[in-house]
Kinemage of the C-alpha trace (Angstrom):
@kinemage 1
@onewidth
@group {chain A} dominant
@subgroup {mainchain}
@vectorlist {calphas} color= white
{ca met a 1} P 5.349 71.393 -15.842
{ca ala a 2} L 2.570 69.070 -16.854
{ca ser a 3} L 2.062 66.042 -14.685
{ca lys a 4} L 2.347 62.574 -16.167
{ca glu a 5} L -0.760 60.368 -16.186
{ca ser a 6} L -0.425 56.580 -16.063
{ca tyr a 7} L -2.864 54.119 -17.591
{ca val a 8} L -3.436 50.412 -16.818
{ca val a 9} L -4.867 48.180 -19.524
{ca val a 10} L -7.112 45.491 -18.009
{ca thr a 11} L -8.094 42.448 -20.083
{ca ser a 12} L -10.179 39.423 -19.229
{ca pro a 13} L -8.155 36.395 -18.005
{ca val a 14} L -10.301 34.135 -20.211
{ca val a 15} L -11.326 34.104 -23.846
{ca asn a 16} L -14.521 32.686 -25.356
{ca val a 17} L -13.994 31.382 -28.874
{ca asn a 18} L -15.682 29.127 -31.392
{ca val a 19} L -13.718 25.992 -32.287
{ca thr a 20} L -13.934 24.284 -35.675
{ca asn a 21} L -11.739 21.638 -37.236
{ca ser a 22} L -10.794 20.139 -40.585
{ca ala a 23} L -11.882 16.629 -39.602
{ca ser a 24} L -15.607 17.345 -39.190
{ca gln a 25} L -18.279 20.023 -39.463
{ca leu a 26} L -18.656 20.298 -35.705
{ca thr a 27} L -18.541 23.788 -34.140
{ca thr a 28} L -18.305 24.310 -30.397
{ca leu a 29} L -18.104 27.352 -28.113
{ca asn a 30} L -15.254 27.038 -25.628
{ca arg a 31} L -13.688 29.089 -22.846
{ca phe a 32} L -9.919 29.015 -22.308
{ca gln a 33} L -7.628 30.632 -19.763
{ca lys a 34} L -5.220 33.087 -21.376
{ca asp a 35} L -2.341 32.017 -19.133
{ca met a 36} L -2.208 28.474 -20.580
{ca thr a 37} L 0.458 27.477 -23.065
{ca ile a 38} L -0.363 26.595 -26.656
{ca asp a 39} L 0.741 23.047 -25.880
{ca ala a 40} L -1.840 22.842 -23.077
{ca leu a 41} L -4.444 24.397 -25.367
{ca lys a 42} L -3.815 21.736 -28.016
{ca arg a 43} L -4.284 18.972 -25.468
{ca lys a 44} L -7.662 20.422 -24.509
{ca leu a 45} L -8.613 20.791 -28.150
{ca glu a 46} L -7.794 17.111 -28.711
{ca leu a 47} L -10.718 16.258 -26.431
{ca val a 48} L -12.972 18.597 -28.422
{ca thr a 49} L -11.964 17.697 -31.967
{ca gly a 50} L -10.537 14.186 -31.739
{ca ile a 51} L -7.405 15.320 -33.565
{ca thr a 52} L -4.115 14.254 -31.953
{ca phe a 53} L -2.461 17.334 -30.430
{ca val a 54} L 0.912 16.659 -32.092
{ca asp a 55} L -0.786 16.800 -35.505
{ca met a 56} L -2.514 20.156 -34.950
{ca ile a 57} L -2.082 23.471 -36.738
{ca leu a 58} L -4.025 26.246 -34.990
{ca glu a 59} L -5.444 29.040 -37.150
{ca val a 60} L -7.218 32.054 -35.671
{ca tyr a 61} L -9.994 33.885 -37.575
{ca asn a 62} L -11.554 37.206 -36.577
{ca ala a 63} L -15.254 38.033 -36.379
{ca glu a 64} L -15.304 38.679 -40.147
{ca asp a 65} L -13.941 35.128 -40.630
{ca val a 66} L -10.595 36.362 -41.916
{ca leu a 67} L -7.420 34.440 -41.028
{ca ile a 68} L -5.262 36.767 -38.936
{ca phe a 69} L -2.521 34.507 -37.537
{ca arg a 70} L -1.434 30.975 -36.653
{ca met a 71} L -0.345 29.860 -33.188
{ca glu a 72} L 2.772 27.845 -33.979
{ca glu a 73} L 4.899 28.131 -30.838
{ca asp a 74} L 3.864 25.524 -28.268
{ca asn a 75} L 5.694 27.233 -25.385
{ca arg a 76} L 4.022 30.604 -25.846
{ca ile a 77} L 1.131 31.721 -23.656
{ca leu a 78} L -2.278 31.969 -25.314
{ca gly a 79} L -2.698 35.539 -24.026
{ca ser a 80} L 0.549 36.610 -25.770
{ca tyr a 81} L -1.327 36.358 -29.063
{ca pro a 82} L -3.828 39.084 -30.034
{ca ile a 83} L -6.816 36.794 -29.496
{ca asp a 84} L -10.168 38.050 -28.218
{ca ser a 85} L -13.563 36.612 -27.439
{ca gly a 86} L -15.745 36.127 -30.510
{ca met a 87} L -12.869 34.887 -32.660
{ca arg a 88} L -12.609 31.359 -34.040
{ca ile a 89} L -9.840 28.817 -33.607
{ca his a 90} L -9.719 26.424 -36.539
{ca val a 91} L -7.847 23.178 -35.834
{ca val a 92} L -6.207 21.714 -38.923
{ca asp a 93} L -5.131 18.062 -38.923
{ca lys a 94} L -1.877 18.188 -40.837
{ca thr a 95} L -2.127 14.446 -41.577
{ca gly a 96} L -5.148 15.149 -43.768
{ca arg a 97} L -7.337 12.646 -41.975
{ca ser a 98} L -11.069 13.261 -41.658
{ca his a 99} L -13.667 11.741 -39.398
{ca val a 100} L -16.153 9.393 -41.041
{ca glu a 101} L -19.745 10.497 -40.585
{ca tyr a 102} L -22.024 7.478 -40.372
{ca asp a 103} L -25.576 7.258 -41.666
{ca leu a 104} L -27.184 5.816 -38.547
{ca ser a 105} L -30.360 4.964 -40.475
{ca lys a 106} L -28.396 2.199 -42.220
{ca val a 107} L -27.004 0.707 -39.034
{ca gln a 108} L -28.691 -2.540 -38.036
{ca lys a 109} L -30.402 -1.994 -34.718
{ca phe a 110} L -30.739 -4.501 -31.895
{ca glu a 111} L -34.400 -5.298 -31.428
{ca ile a 112} L -36.131 -7.265 -28.694
{ca ser a 113} L -39.784 -8.165 -28.354
{ca asp a 114} L -41.791 -6.538 -25.587
{ca glu a 115} L -42.439 -9.988 -24.089
{ca asn a 116} L -38.716 -10.849 -23.887
{ca tyr a 117} L -37.877 -7.349 -22.626
{ca ala a 118} L -40.438 -7.731 -19.838
{ca gln a 119} L -38.758 -10.979 -18.719
{ca arg a 120} L -35.319 -9.372 -18.289
{ca lys a 121} L -34.291 -8.306 -14.783
{ca asp a 122} L -31.529 -5.827 -15.760
{ca thr a 123} L -33.701 -3.188 -17.449
{ca leu a 124} L -34.995 0.211 -16.382
{ca arg a 125} L -38.521 -1.161 -16.551
{ca ala a 126} L -37.635 -3.997 -14.169
{ca phe a 127} L -35.995 -1.519 -11.766
{ca lys a 128} L -39.046 0.769 -11.782
{ca glu a 129} L -41.370 -2.171 -11.285
{ca lys a 130} L -39.270 -3.449 -8.377
{ca met a 131} L -39.138 -0.025 -6.733
{ca lys a 132} L -42.822 0.648 -7.506
{ca val a 133} L -42.076 3.914 -9.337
{ca gly a 134} L -44.523 5.846 -11.539
{ca gln a 135} L -47.087 3.744 -13.348
{ca tyr a 136} L -45.867 0.636 -11.537
{ca lys a 137} L -46.848 2.170 -8.204
{ca glu a 138} L -50.391 2.633 -9.484
{ca lys a 139} L -50.319 -0.865 -10.985
{ca asp a 140} L -49.180 -2.331 -7.663
{ca glu a 141} L -51.957 -0.551 -5.787
{ca thr a 142} L -54.537 -1.724 -8.331
{ca glu a 143} L -53.303 -5.308 -8.119
{ca lys a 144} L -53.352 -5.114 -4.313
{ca leu a 145} L -56.971 -3.932 -4.299
{ca glu a 146} L -57.923 -6.625 -6.795
{ca lys a 147} L -56.233 -9.287 -4.682
{ca glu a 148} L -58.006 -8.088 -1.529
{ca lys a 149} L -61.337 -8.174 -3.380
{ca gln a 150} L -60.670 -11.710 -4.608
{ca glu a 151} L -59.665 -12.894 -1.122
{ca leu a 152} L -62.864 -11.430 0.334
{ca glu a 153} L -64.943 -13.187 -2.311
{ca glu a 154} L -63.162 -16.499 -1.588
{ca lys a 155} L -63.747 -16.058 2.166
{ca thr a 156} L -67.434 -15.262 1.646
{ca lys a 157} L -67.871 -18.293 -0.628
{ca ala a 158} L -66.006 -20.571 1.826
{ca glu a 159} L -68.274 -19.476 4.703
{ca ser a 160} L -71.306 -20.581 2.688
{ca ile a 161} L -69.944 -24.135 2.253
{ca lys a 162} L -70.534 -26.760 4.939
{ca ile a 163} L -68.722 -30.003 5.685
{ca gly a 164} L -70.704 -33.007 4.431
{ca gln a 165} L -72.301 -31.220 1.492
{ca arg a 166} L -72.172 -32.783 -1.939
{ca cys a 167} L -70.267 -30.796 -4.521
{ca glu a 168} L -68.966 -30.582 -8.044
{ca val a 169} L -65.470 -29.244 -8.705
{ca arg a 170} L -65.180 -27.168 -11.862
{ca val a 171} L -61.624 -26.297 -12.864
{ca ser a 172} L -60.924 -24.658 -16.221
{ca asn a 173} L -59.880 -27.086 -18.976
{ca glu a 174} L -60.641 -30.120 -16.763
{ca met a 175} L -63.622 -32.470 -16.560
{ca ala a 176} L -66.058 -31.801 -13.712
{ca lys a 177} L -65.496 -34.043 -10.671
{ca arg a 178} L -67.972 -34.838 -7.921
{ca gly a 179} L -67.377 -35.506 -4.270
{ca thr a 180} L -68.101 -34.592 -0.657
{ca ile a 181} L -66.931 -31.539 1.293
{ca met a 182} L -64.538 -32.692 4.030
{ca tyr a 183} L -62.736 -29.499 5.071
{ca val a 184} L -63.336 -25.715 4.892
{ca gly a 185} L -60.841 -23.118 6.075
{ca leu a 186} L -57.241 -21.931 6.105
{ca thr a 187} L -54.282 -24.271 5.577
{ca glu a 188} L -50.576 -24.308 6.343
{ca phe a 189} L -49.407 -25.201 2.837
{ca lys a 190} L -50.748 -22.035 1.119
{ca pro a 191} L -52.448 -18.799 2.211
{ca gly a 192} L -56.142 -18.160 1.731
{ca tyr a 193} L -59.245 -20.311 2.100
{ca trp a 194} L -59.354 -23.844 0.739
{ca ile a 195} L -62.023 -26.514 0.376
{ca gly a 196} L -61.016 -30.113 1.088
{ca val a 197} L -62.924 -32.546 -1.145
{ca lys a 198} L -63.146 -36.352 -1.099
{ca tyr a 199} L -63.817 -37.365 -4.690
{ca asp a 200} L -66.128 -40.228 -5.625
{ca glu a 201} L -63.347 -41.598 -7.813
{ca pro a 202} L -59.535 -41.678 -7.491
{ca leu a 203} L -59.067 -38.391 -9.334
{ca gly a 204} L -57.371 -36.487 -6.515
{ca lys a 205} L -53.806 -35.787 -5.424
{ca asn a 206} L -53.662 -36.861 -1.769
{ca asp a 207} L -55.331 -38.701 1.118
{ca gly a 208} L -56.519 -35.588 2.942
{ca ser a 209} L -53.041 -34.599 4.169
{ca val a 210} L -50.500 -32.159 2.705
{ca gln a 211} L -46.862 -31.774 3.778
{ca gly a 212} L -47.413 -33.988 6.833
{ca lys a 213} L -50.475 -32.065 8.055
{ca arg a 214} L -53.792 -34.012 8.016
{ca tyr a 215} L -56.981 -32.084 7.337
{ca phe a 216} L -59.411 -34.994 6.719
{ca glu a 217} L -59.461 -38.739 6.125
{ca cys a 218} L -59.826 -40.461 2.747
{ca leu a 219} L -58.158 -43.064 0.555
{ca pro a 220} L -55.006 -42.088 -1.399
{ca lys a 221} L -55.746 -40.242 -4.664
{ca tyr a 222} L -59.286 -39.428 -3.500
{ca gly a 223} L -58.453 -36.169 -1.741
{ca ala a 224} L -57.909 -32.649 -3.142
{ca phe a 225} L -57.869 -29.027 -2.018
{ca ile a 226} L -59.739 -26.551 -4.214
{ca arg a 227} L -60.313 -22.820 -4.122
{ca pro a 228} L -63.882 -21.939 -3.037
{ca ser a 229} L -64.629 -20.243 -6.357
{ca gln a 230} L -64.117 -23.559 -8.153
{ca val a 231} L -66.545 -25.523 -5.975
{ca ala a 232} L -70.307 -25.710 -6.517
{ca val a 233} L -72.413 -27.300 -3.756
{ca gly a 234} L -75.860 -28.828 -4.255
{ca asp a 235} L -77.629 -31.988 -5.326
{ca phe a 236} L -74.756 -33.803 -6.993
{ca pro a 237} L -75.324 -37.564 -6.545
{ca glu a 238} L -72.555 -40.036 -7.260
{ca ile a 239} L -72.346 -40.966 -10.931
{ca asp a 240} L -72.984 -44.654 -11.600
{ca ile a 241} L -70.115 -45.439 -13.939
{ca glu a 242} L -71.357 -48.965 -14.685
{ca ala a 243} L -74.827 -47.703 -15.568
{ca glu a 244} L -73.363 -45.095 -17.907
{ca asn a 245} L -71.255 -47.752 -19.629
{ca leu a 246} L -74.363 -49.942 -20.172
{ca glu a 247} L -76.211 -47.040 -21.823
{ca met a 248} L -73.391 -46.387 -24.285
């Protein structure tokens, strides 16, 4: 008597299918568990297609793109249908609605000038600059070196200036002003080296003191503090204003 042989059919617990829909031309490749219900499948397909699950009709096409069946029973398990990987599920919106495809080239775009963008503090550029990332790290290092070079030049120039020397102050976009050097060195009101000058005329901003700290003595409005690079020392005699007025 011949013995009976038993066979076990093993299938994959998942299925990989293409998904298309009647509302757009979008095609996606999706993986679904075969033990899910058709109702659960529709809810997942709503996220993929944008079609409300209650309005779906699910059609299944084989690899030759031939319609072979529809999945119409929401309580059935996906694996109870003869569906295999490589097939296509086409989602039909039974309401007939379609998604509107916009021509983005016709959409008015928000534009901002580079200057205004640079002033904003809530941008990626501002974040990178604050954190010194990428090009801003190199920029920060370059600016640091430049600042150190400038400070060294100011220090060297300050050390060459002596109290009592005559000078002429030359500030960009201002008339030259003459006076006498009264102070050279560091201050408490701002970092770096400063030159205290007593002007020949009341063209200054103080009386030799700033924020309650006195650095030299002079009449009010005759005193000023200038960066060394803006001070030239030499033979700068006082200008005789009355004589100049007589010559005019």
